[in-house]
C-alpha positions in Angstrom: -19.3 -17.8 -5.6 -17.8 -17.3 -2.4 -14.4 -18.5 -3.1 -14.2 -16.0 -6.6 -15.2 -12.6 -4.5 -12.6 -13.7 -1.9 -10.0 -12.7 -4.7 -12.0 -8.9 -5.6 -10.4 -7.2 -2.7 -6.7 -7.9 -3.2 -7.2 -8.1 -6.4 -8.9 -3.9 -6.5 -5.7 -3.2 -4.2 -3.3 -4.7 -6.9 -5.0 -2.3 -9.4 -4.6 0.6 -7.3 -0.9 -0.1 -6.9 -0.5 -0.7 -10.9 -2.5 2.8 -11.1 0.0 4.8 -8.8 3.1 3.1 -11.0 1.3 4.4 -14.0 1.1 7.9 -13.0 4.5 7.7 -11.3 6.2 6.3 -14.6 4.3 8.7 -17.0 4.9 11.4 -14.6 9.0 10.3 -15.1 8.3 10.4 -18.9 7.0 13.8 -19.1 9.5 15.2 -16.8 12.2 13.9 -18.9 14.2 11.9 -16.2 15.6 12.6 -12.5 19.1 12.0 -14.6 19.0 13.2 -17.8 22.6 13.4 -18.4 22.8 9.5 -18.0 22.5 8.1 -21.3 22.7 4.4 -21.6 20.5 4.5 -25.1 23.4 2.9 -27.2 21.9 -0.2 -26.4 19.3 0.1 -28.5 16.3 -2.3 -29.8 17.9 -3.1 -33.3 21.2 -3.9 -34.9 21.0 0.0 -36.6 20.7 1.6 -33.1 23.1 -0.4 -31.4 26.9 0.1 -30.2 29.6 0.1 -32.3 29.8 -3.2 -33.4 33.7 -3.7 -32.6 33.1 -2.9 -29.0 33.0 -6.5 -27.3 31.4 -5.0 -23.8 28.7 -3.3 -25.5 27.9 -6.2 -27.5 27.8 -8.8 -24.6 25.5 -5.9 -22.8 23.4 -5.9 -26.1 23.1 -9.3 -26.1 21.8 -9.5 -22.6 19.3 -6.7 -22.9 17.5 -9.6 -25.1 16.2 -10.9 -21.8 13.6 -8.0 -21.0 11.5 -8.8 -24.8 9.7 -11.2 -22.7 7.8 -8.3 -21.2 7.9 -6.5 -24.3 10.5 -3.8 -24.0 14.2 -3.7 -23.7 16.3 -2.4 -21.0 19.5 -2.8 -19.5 18.9 -1.8 -16.2 15.6 -3.7 -16.0 17.5 -6.8 -17.2 19.8 -6.6 -14.1 17.1 -7.0 -11.6 15.1 -9.5 -13.8 18.3 -11.5 -13.7 18.8 -10.8 -10.0 15.3 -11.6 -9.1 15.8 -15.1 -10.4 19.0 -15.6 -8.1 17.2 -14.5 -5.4 14.3 -16.7 -6.3 16.7 -19.7 -6.6 18.5 -19.2 -3.4 15.3 -18.7 -1.0 13.9 -21.7 -2.8 17.2 -23.7 -2.1 17.0 -23.1 1.5 12.9 -23.5 1.3 12.6 -20.0 2.7 8.9 -18.9 3.9 9.6 -15.7 1.4 10.4 -18.0 -2.1 7.3 -17.0 -3.4 6.5 -19.0 -6.4 10.2 -20.1 -6.3 11.3 -21.4 -9.6 8.8 -24.1 -10.0 10.3 -26.4 -7.5 13.1 -27.1 -10.0 15.9 -24.7 -8.8 18.7 -26.9 -9.9 17.7 -26.6 -13.5 17.3 -23.2 -13.4 20.8 -22.2 -12.8 21.2 -24.3 -16.1 18.7 -22.9 -18.2 19.6 -18.9 -17.5 23.5 -19.7 -18.3 22.4 -21.8 -21.6 19.7 -18.6 -22.5 22.5 -16.0 -21.9 24.9 -18.1 -24.0 22.2 -18.9 -26.4 21.5 -14.9 -26.6 25.3 -14.2 -27.0 25.5 -16.8 -30.0 22.4 -15.8 -31.5 23.4 -11.9 -31.6 26.8 -12.8 -33.1 25.5 -14.9 -35.9 22.5 -12.8 -36.8 24.2 -9.8 -36.6 27.2 -11.0 -39.2 24.6 -12.4 -41.5 22.4 -8.9 -41.5 25.8 -6.9 -42.0 25.9 -8.8 -45.4 22.6 -8.6 -46.0 22.2 -5.1 -45.8 18.9 -5.6 -43.8 17.9 -2.9 -41.2 15.2 -3.6 -38.8 13.9 -6.0 -35.9 15.9 -9.1 -35.4 14.0 -11.8 -32.9 17.0 -12.6 -31.1 15.5 -12.9 -28.3 13.5 -16.3 -29.3 16.0 -18.4 -28.5 15.5 -18.0 -24.4 11.8 -18.6 -25.0 11.5 -21.2 -27.4 13.5 -24.4 -28.6 16.2 -24.0 -26.0 14.0 -24.0 -22.7 12.8 -27.6 -24.0 16.3 -28.9 -24.0 16.4 -28.0 -20.5 13.5 -29.0 -19.2 12.0 -31.6 -21.0 14.9 -34.1 -21.1 15.2 -34.9 -17.5 18.6 -34.0 -15.7 20.5 -31.2 -17.7 24.2 -31.7 -19.0 26.4 -30.1 -21.4 25.3 -31.8 -24.6 22.1 -31.1 -23.8 22.2 -27.8 -22.9 24.8 -27.1 -26.0 22.1 -28.4 -28.6 19.6 -26.4 -27.1 21.6 -22.9 -27.4 22.5 -24.4 -31.1 19.0 -25.2 -31.9 17.8 -22.1 -30.1 20.1 -19.3 -31.8 19.0 -20.7 -35.3 15.5 -22.1 -35.6 13.4 -19.6 -34.1 15.0 -16.5 -35.1 15.0 -18.1 -38.9 11.4 -18.7 -38.4 10.1 -15.6 -36.8 11.8 -13.1 -39.2 10.4 -15.1 -42.4 7.2 -14.6 -40.7 7.8 -11.0 -40.0 9.3 -10.2 -43.2 5.8 -11.5 -44.9 3.2 -10.7 -42.5 4.5 -7.7 -40.6 7.6 -5.6 -42.4 5.0 -6.1 -45.6 2.0 -7.5 -46.4 -1.2 -6.9 -43.7 1.3 -5.1 -41.1 0.4 -7.2 -38.2 1.7 -6.9 -35.0 5.1 -8.3 -34.4 3.8 -10.8 -31.9 1.4 -12.0 -34.5 4.7 -13.6 -36.1 6.8 -13.8 -33.0 4.1 -16.4 -31.0 3.5 -18.9 -34.1 7.2 -18.9 -35.3 8.5 -19.6 -31.8 5.7 -22.5 -31.2 6.8 -24.1 -35.0 10.4 -23.7 -34.0 9.7 -25.7 -30.6 7.6 -28.4 -32.0 10.5 -29.1 -34.8 13.3 -28.9 -32.4 11.6 -31.0 -29.5 10.8 -33.6 -31.9 14.4 -33.9 -33.4 15.5 -33.8 -29.8 13.8 -37.3 -29.4 15.7 -38.5 -32.0 19.3 -37.6 -30.4 20.7 -40.4 -28.4 22.4 -37.9 -25.8 19.1 -36.3 -25.5 17.6 -39.2 -23.6 20.8 -39.6 -20.9 19.6 -39.4 -17.2 16.0 -39.1 -18.3 14.7 -39.7 -14.6 14.7 -36.5 -13.0 16.2 -36.1 -9.3 13.5 -34.7 -6.9 13.0 -31.3 -6.7 14.4 -29.3 -4.4 11.8 -27.6 -2.5 8.1 -28.1 -3.2 6.8 -24.6 -4.1 2.8 -24.7 -4.7 1.0 -22.7 -6.9 -1.7 -23.0 -3.9 -0.7 -23.5 -0.3 -3.7 -24.9 1.5 -1.7 -23.9 5.0 -2.1 -20.2 4.0 -5.7 -21.0 3.3 -6.5 -22.3 6.6 -4.8 -18.8 7.9 -7.6 -17.3 5.4 -5.1 -15.3 3.5 -4.9 -17.3 0.4 -6.5 -14.9 -1.7 -4.1 -12.2 -0.9 -1.4 -14.5 -1.1 -2.0 -16.1 -4.5 -3.3 -12.6 -6.0 0.0 -10.8 -4.9 2.0 -13.8 -6.4 0.6 -13.5 -9.9 0.2 -10.0 -10.0 3.5 -8.5 -9.0 5.7 -10.8 -10.8 4.4 -14.3 -11.2 2.8 -13.4 -14.5 5.3 -11.5 -15.8 8.3 -14.2 -15.2 6.3 -16.9 -16.6 6.9 -14.9 -19.8 10.5 -16.6 -20.2 9.9 -19.6 -18.5 11.4 -18.9 -15.0 7.9 -18.3 -13.2 9.7 -16.7 -10.4 7.9 -13.7 -9.3 11.0 -12.4 -7.4 11.9 -11.8 -11.4 8.7 -10.4 -12.0 8.8 -7.7 -9.3 12.5 -7.0 -10.4 11.0 -6.0 -13.9 8.5 -3.6 -12.4 11.2 -2.1 -10.0 14.2 -2.3 -13.1 11.8 -0.5 -15.0 11.2 2.3 -12.3 14.6 2.8 -11.9 15.6 3.0 -15.4 12.6 5.6 -15.6 14.2 7.8 -13.0 17.6 7.2 -14.5 16.9 8.3 -18.1 13.0 7.5 -19.8 14.4 8.2 -23.0 16.4 4.9 -22.8 13.4 2.4 -21.6 10.8 4.3 -23.8 7.8 6.2 -22.8 5.6 3.0 -23.2 6.6 1.1 -20.1 4.7 2.3 -17.4 1.6 1.4 -19.8 3.0 -2.3 -20.1 3.6 -2.3 -16.3 0.3 -1.4 -15.4 -1.2 -3.6 -18.0 0.7 -6.5 -16.7 -0.7 -5.8 -12.9 -4.0 -5.2 -14.2 -4.6 -8.1 -16.2 -3.0 -10.6 -13.7 -5.7 -9.0 -11.2 -8.5 -9.6 -13.3 -7.4 -13.2 -13.8 -6.9 -14.2 -10.1 -10.9 -12.6 -9.7 -11.9 -14.8 -12.3 -9.5 -18.0 -12.1 -8.6 -17.5 -8.4 -10.9 -20.6 -7.7 -9.2 -22.7 -10.2 -5.5 -22.3 -8.4 -7.4 -23.5 -5.1 -9.0 -26.3 -6.5 -6.3 -27.6 -9.3 -3.3 -25.7 -8.0 -2.6 -23.6 -11.0 -4.0 -21.6 -13.9 -2.7 -19.8 -17.0 -3.5 -16.0 -16.2 -0.4 -15.0 -17.6 -1.6 -16.2 -21.4 -4.2 -13.3 -20.6 -1.3 -11.0 -20.0 0.8 -12.2 -23.1 -2.7 -11.6 -25.1 -2.8 -8.1 -23.9 0.8 -7.0 -23.9 1.4 -8.3 -27.8 -1.5 -5.6 -28.8 -0.3 -2.9 -26.5 1.9 -1.3 -29.3 -0.9 -1.2 -31.4 -3.2 0.6 -29.6 -0.9 3.2 -28.4 0.1 3.6 -31.9 -3.6 4.2 -32.9 -3.6 7.6 -30.2 -5.6 5.3 -27.8 -4.9 3.8 -24.4 -5.9 2.5 -21.1 -9.5 2.8 -21.7 -8.8 0.1 -24.8 -6.4 -1.9 -23.2 -8.3 -2.3 -20.0 -11.4 -3.9 -21.3 -9.0 -6.0 -23.7 -7.4 -7.2 -20.8 -10.2 -8.5 -19.3 -11.6 -10.2 -22.7 -8.3 -11.6 -22.7 -8.2 -12.9 -18.9 -11.5 -14.6 -19.6 -10.7 -16.5 -22.9 -6.5 -17.0 -22.6 -6.7 -19.4 -19.8 -9.5 -21.0 -20.9 -8.0 -21.6 -24.4 -4.9 -22.7 -22.7 -6.9 -25.5 -20.2 -8.6 -26.8 -23.5 -5.4 -27.3 -25.4 -3.7 -29.0 -22.6 -6.5 -32.0 -23.1 -5.6 -32.1 -26.7 -2.8 -34.9 -27.6 -1.0 -33.2 -30.2 -0.3 -30.0 -27.2 0.3 -32.9 -24.7 3.3 -34.1 -26.5 5.2 -30.6 -26.2 5.7 -28.1 -23.7 2.9 -25.7 -22.4 4.6 -23.0 -24.3 3.8 -24.7 -27.7 -0.3 -23.6 -27.4 0.5 -20.7 -25.2 2.6 -19.0 -27.6 0.3 -20.2 -31.0 -2.9 -18.7 -29.5 -1.5 -16.0 -28.4 -0.2 -15.3 -31.8 -3.5 -16.2 -33.5 -5.4 -13.9 -31.1 -3.0 -11.2 -31.6 -3.8 -11.4 -35.7 -7.8 -11.7 -35.0 -8.2 -8.9 -32.3 -5.9 -6.8 -34.2 -7.8 -7.2 -37.3 -10.8 -6.0 -35.1 -9.4 -3.4 -33.3 -8.0 -1.7 -36.5 -11.4 -1.8 -38.1 -12.9 -0.1 -35.2 -10.3 2.3 -35.2 -8.3 1.2 -32.2 -5.1 -0.2 -33.8 -2.2 1.3 -36.1 
């Protein structure tokens, strides 16, 4: 109990900061922004809203904004800060700076392969599916962001030292398989049928795509090259005993997770500098033009920090004993339902209790799943995405029956 109470004060402070950010952000939305004349709205959320299909630069920028779909909104400025934060984290990790935070999971040499491959996959995904959609006449949400959080990372992170052949394999599989599977599920269960939230299709679709791709990768001879990983460039533990000796471990752990760590896990980087970049970039975008990023951004930011802080109160002792806990699963579960709750006219009064429930059950489910033989065969993202999707369906139905979701 003593260890758990150590996390209460830093969590309370994190929630206080999140509240200030929320009120500041909603104030900007209501005021219409400090620079309403600057319009970046050409970079929309689906092909119908995007810039001229013949404009190469606009299409590249449009593809780049898919990086932000992990935190559940798409915005160019936020993506700049997100990716910039990743480069800062990788550099600080390389020189083993005390400011490195969570770094990039101790594998900075892979991060460069991952981020470059992700961007190429986004370009290919957007180009391929834009033309297919133009041919079919479909207008609506196309999950072109799914390559960066599905098949592609498995090819880079699970098969030893990355190389061009492995990266190209992940890029091709990523640009095709998860987009296809998720789009099919969206058309069946979100755009029609029970009208579930998008993540009810996105989570299971990405998990299934990752399983299929990983099993195929194991049969490809070039994926078995250089299976031995070089030693990580820096050891970046989630829990540092030296910090614990100083009596500030709870503060360090809570702030690493709440201000960036849990957000950045959503796109496989785990760099709290990137997650902090999302928060700062979203605020900058709200100042420039809140119409571009959307009025729900302050709510998402608050919920991300709030859920992470609650998760540290509950699971902080596990960080100290086991070195890691999946607190970001609760963040993912809550974020998946923010749109539905806001759409019903409700807000934080519903989302905050929901986040508490998800921070209790979410990490527990993943800790259990990683002990199951099937999930041990695959990346941790598979149970994370699958169970987040299943939870979205179950709690959406419960909230809808109570009138709290639309």
